N, C-alpha and C positions, 0 to 999 in steps of 0.2 A: 399335191404339193401344198404345204402350208403357205398362205399369203401373208404378207406383212401388212400392217395398218388396216386390219380387218377385225371384226368381232366374230363371235362364235357363229353367227349366221351369214357370215361373209359380207357384211356391209362395211363400207369404210369407216373408220374411226375418227377421220379428219378430212378436210376439203382436199380435192385434187390438186389444187394450187399448193396446198401446205405440203402434201406428199412430194410434188415436184420439187419444192424447195429442199425438203429433207434429204432427197436421192440425188440431187444434182451432182455432188462430188463423186458419188459412187458411179453414176452414170457416166461421168467424164472418164473414169478409169476402165469402165467395162466396155464402152463403145469406142473402139480404136479405129482410125482409118486403115483399110486394108482387111479388116476383120470380116469373116463370113458368119452371118446370123441367120438361124431359121425363124421365118414368120410362122408362128403357130396358127395364125387364121387361115393361111392359104397352103402351107406346107412347103413354100418355096424358101430357097436359101438366097440371101441378099448379101452383097458386098457394101461395106460402108465405105463409099467413095469420095465424100468431101463434105465440108461444113463451112458455111460463111458466118458462123457464130450466131446465126438466126435460125438456119434449118440444116438439119442433117439430111444428106442425100444418100440413100441406099438403093442399089439396082440389082435386079435378080440376074441370073445368067441367061434368062430368055428375054430380057429388055424391059421387065417391070420396074417401076420407080416407086419408092416411098420417100416422102418429105415428112420429117417429123421436127416440130420446133425443138431446138436444143434445150430450152428450159423445161420442156416436158418429156425429155427422154428417159428420166428415171422412172416414169410411170409405165414404161414398157419393159423394165426390168423383169425377169421370169417370175420372181417371188413377190412381185407387187402388181403386175398387170392382171386385169380381169382375165377369166379363162379365154384362150384363144386369141388374146391381144398381145402377147409378149414376144420379145425378140431374143432367142436364145443363142449363145455364143456356140459356134460349131468349130472354127479354127481361125 
């Protein structure tokens, strides 16, 4: 998969903070409460169960939890995240 915000060597073309700002609106649409997302790092599916506007809380079906700062969620989009770090929509 071609990754956004990267050069031909796969290096970021801007800071992670800038990428987070650039992708914030997209992440807000992509990550929806009740949605199921595959964590490519560990192969588990997680349900996005809540947010308190600071942290997004994802929980796997076997009880594992992921807490991601809402302001950084865009960096976990599949075509933005580093290999193995994305959260891909399942259903």
